[in-house]
C-alpha positions as CSV (number, residue, x, y, z in Angstrom):
1,M,16.7,2.4,8.2
2,T,17.5,1.5,4.6
3,L,15.1,-0.3,2.3
4,E,17.2,-3.4,2.5
5,D,17.0,-3.3,6.3
6,E,13.2,-2.9,6.2
7,L,12.9,-5.9,3.9
8,R,15.4,-8.0,5.9
9,G,13.5,-7.3,9.1
10,H,10.1,-8.0,7.7
11,A,8.3,-11.2,8.8
12,A,6.0,-12.7,6.2
13,A,2.6,-13.8,7.5
14,D,2.1,-16.7,5.0
15,A,3.6,-18.6,2.2
16,A,2.3,-16.1,-0.5
17,E,3.8,-13.1,1.3
18,A,7.1,-15.1,1.8
19,R,7.3,-15.6,-2.0
20,D,6.6,-12.0,-2.6
21,L,9.1,-10.8,0.0
22,A,11.8,-13.0,-1.7
23,A,10.9,-11.6,-5.1
24,I,11.1,-8.0,-3.8
25,R,14.4,-8.6,-2.1
26,D,15.8,-10.1,-5.3
27,F,14.4,-7.2,-7.4
28,V,15.9,-4.6,-5.0
29,A,19.3,-6.4,-5.2
30,R,19.3,-6.2,-9.0
31,H,18.2,-2.6,-9.5
32,A,20.0,0.6,-8.3
33,N,16.6,2.4,-8.3
34,P,13.9,-0.2,-7.8
35,F,11.2,2.6,-7.8
36,D,12.0,3.6,-11.4
37,R,8.9,3.2,-13.6
38,R,11.1,2.7,-16.6
39,I,12.1,-0.8,-15.5
40,V,10.3,-3.0,-18.0
41,E,9.5,-5.9,-15.7
42,G,8.0,-3.7,-13.0
43,H,8.9,-1.4,-10.1
44,L,8.4,-0.8,-6.4
45,T,5.3,1.0,-5.3
46,G,4.2,2.3,-1.9
47,S,0.8,1.8,-0.3
48,A,-0.9,3.0,2.9
49,V,-3.3,0.9,4.9
50,V,-5.2,3.8,6.4
51,L,-7.2,3.4,9.6
52,C,-8.9,6.0,11.6
53,E,-7.0,6.9,14.7
54,S,-9.3,4.8,16.9
55,G,-8.7,1.8,14.6
56,E,-12.4,1.1,14.2
57,R,-12.6,2.0,10.5
58,V,-10.6,1.3,7.4
59,L,-10.3,3.8,4.5
60,L,-10.5,2.2,1.0
61,L,-10.9,3.7,-2.4
62,H,-12.6,2.2,-5.4
63,H,-9.9,2.4,-8.1
64,R,-11.3,3.9,-11.3
65,K,-9.0,2.0,-13.7
66,L,-8.8,-1.3,-11.9
67,E,-12.5,-1.3,-10.7
68,R,-11.6,-2.7,-7.3
69,W,-11.5,-1.6,-3.7
70,L,-7.9,-0.9,-2.8
71,Q,-5.8,0.9,-0.3
72,P,-4.3,4.3,-1.3
73,G,-0.9,4.0,-2.9
74,G,1.0,4.1,-6.1
75,H,4.2,5.1,-7.9
76,A,7.2,6.9,-6.7
77,E,8.0,10.3,-8.0
78,P,11.5,10.9,-9.4
79,G,13.9,11.2,-6.5
80,E,11.8,9.2,-4.0
81,H,13.6,6.2,-2.6
82,S,11.5,5.4,0.4
83,G,8.5,3.2,0.4
84,A,7.1,5.0,3.4
85,A,7.5,8.4,1.8
86,V,5.7,7.1,-1.4
87,A,2.9,5.6,0.7
88,M,2.4,8.8,2.7
89,R,2.4,11.1,-0.4
90,E,0.1,8.9,-2.3
91,A,-2.3,8.6,0.7
92,L,-2.4,12.4,1.0
93,E,-3.0,12.9,-2.7
94,E,-5.7,10.2,-3.0
95,T,-7.6,10.9,0.2
96,G,-7.1,14.6,0.8
97,L,-6.5,13.8,4.5
98,D,-4.2,16.2,6.3
99,G,-2.4,15.0,9.4
100,L,-1.8,11.4,8.3
101,R,1.0,9.7,10.2
102,L,2.8,6.4,10.1
103,H,1.9,4.1,12.9
104,P,4.6,4.7,15.5
105,G,5.3,1.1,16.4
106,P,8.0,-1.0,14.8
107,P,8.4,-2.5,12.3
108,P,7.7,0.2,9.8
109,L,6.8,-2.2,7.0
110,L,3.4,-3.8,7.4
111,D,3.0,-6.0,4.4
112,V,4.5,-6.7,0.9
113,D,2.6,-7.9,-2.1
114,V,3.6,-8.5,-5.8
115,H,0.8,-8.2,-8.3
116,A,0.4,-8.0,-12.0
117,I,-0.8,-4.8,-13.7
118,P,-2.4,-5.4,-17.1
119,A,-1.2,-3.7,-20.3
120,R,-2.9,-0.5,-21.2
121,R,-2.6,1.8,-24.2
122,D,0.9,3.1,-23.6
123,Q,2.1,0.6,-21.0
124,P,3.0,-3.0,-21.3
125,A,1.9,-5.5,-18.6
126,H,4.3,-5.2,-15.6
127,L,4.6,-6.0,-11.9
128,H,3.9,-3.7,-8.9
129,L,6.1,-4.8,-6.0
130,D,4.2,-3.1,-3.3
131,L,5.5,-2.0,0.1
132,R,2.6,-1.4,2.5
133,Y,2.6,0.7,5.6
134,L,0.1,1.2,8.4
135,V,-1.1,4.8,8.5
136,L,-3.4,6.5,10.9
137,A,-5.8,9.3,10.0
138,P,-6.8,12.0,12.5
139,R,-10.0,11.3,14.4
140,A,-12.2,14.1,12.9
141,A,-10.6,14.1,9.4
142,E,-13.0,13.5,6.5
143,P,-11.5,12.2,3.2
144,R,-12.0,14.0,-0.1
145,R,-12.2,11.8,-3.2
146,Q,-10.0,12.7,-6.1
147,E,-12.2,12.0,-9.1
148,E,-9.4,11.1,-11.5
149,E,-8.2,8.4,-9.2
150,S,-11.2,6.8,-7.6
151,A,-14.9,6.3,-8.2
152,D,-15.5,6.1,-4.4
153,L,-13.6,6.7,-1.2
154,R,-14.9,5.8,2.2
155,Y,-14.4,4.3,5.6
156,F,-15.6,0.8,6.3
157,A,-16.2,-0.8,9.7
158,W,-14.3,-4.1,10.1
159,D,-17.4,-6.2,9.8
160,E,-18.3,-4.6,6.4
161,L,-15.1,-5.8,4.8
162,A,-16.3,-9.4,4.4
163,A,-18.8,-8.3,1.8
164,L,-16.2,-6.6,-0.4
165,D,-14.3,-8.3,-3.2
166,L,-10.9,-7.7,-1.8
167,D,-7.8,-9.5,-3.1
168,P,-6.2,-12.0,-0.7
169,G,-3.1,-9.8,-0.2
170,L,-5.1,-6.8,0.9
171,R,-7.2,-9.0,3.3
172,R,-3.9,-10.2,4.8
173,A,-2.6,-6.6,5.1
174,L,-5.8,-5.5,6.8
175,A,-5.7,-8.4,9.2
176,K,-2.1,-7.5,10.1
177,A,-3.1,-3.9,10.6
178,R,-5.9,-4.8,12.9
179,A,-3.7,-7.1,14.9
180,R,-1.0,-4.5,15.2
181,L,-3.4,-1.9,16.6
182,R,-4.7,-4.5,19.1
183,G,-1.2,-5.6,20.1
């Protein structure tokens, strides 16, 4: 399945996601390599909404630079052209979990989200056009935090998420992940 096919087949859950989906589809149509970090306005990224195999817990990391609880994910490496491949590589790098796997059920794409990244020393402000995938971690696997990436990394039970300051797009993606596992 091509990226365009994934985006065409994706059903937005709400008006915000519908706007983001339209923006991503337009962006992909305008750029030969939409994952290229050299695109000034922004680039595609890949994220993994990681659940333990039973679906009872969600793995989040407290991002060191952004100082927020987030799902694992990030930038493509040169030569990567698949959101799912980026999400899986980033999830492995950021969690240290071997045996991660994409949720087997269709559709492959769980959620999309466009968010602004503030300017930092050597980078201007830009957009991350994030492709989010549902990923399952092996039952007995314990995550290993990567200090350069995150200040904390841990599983949360579903009822613990309400107390966290999660952005609306991540809350939406988590609700969709939970529904997909129940469905």
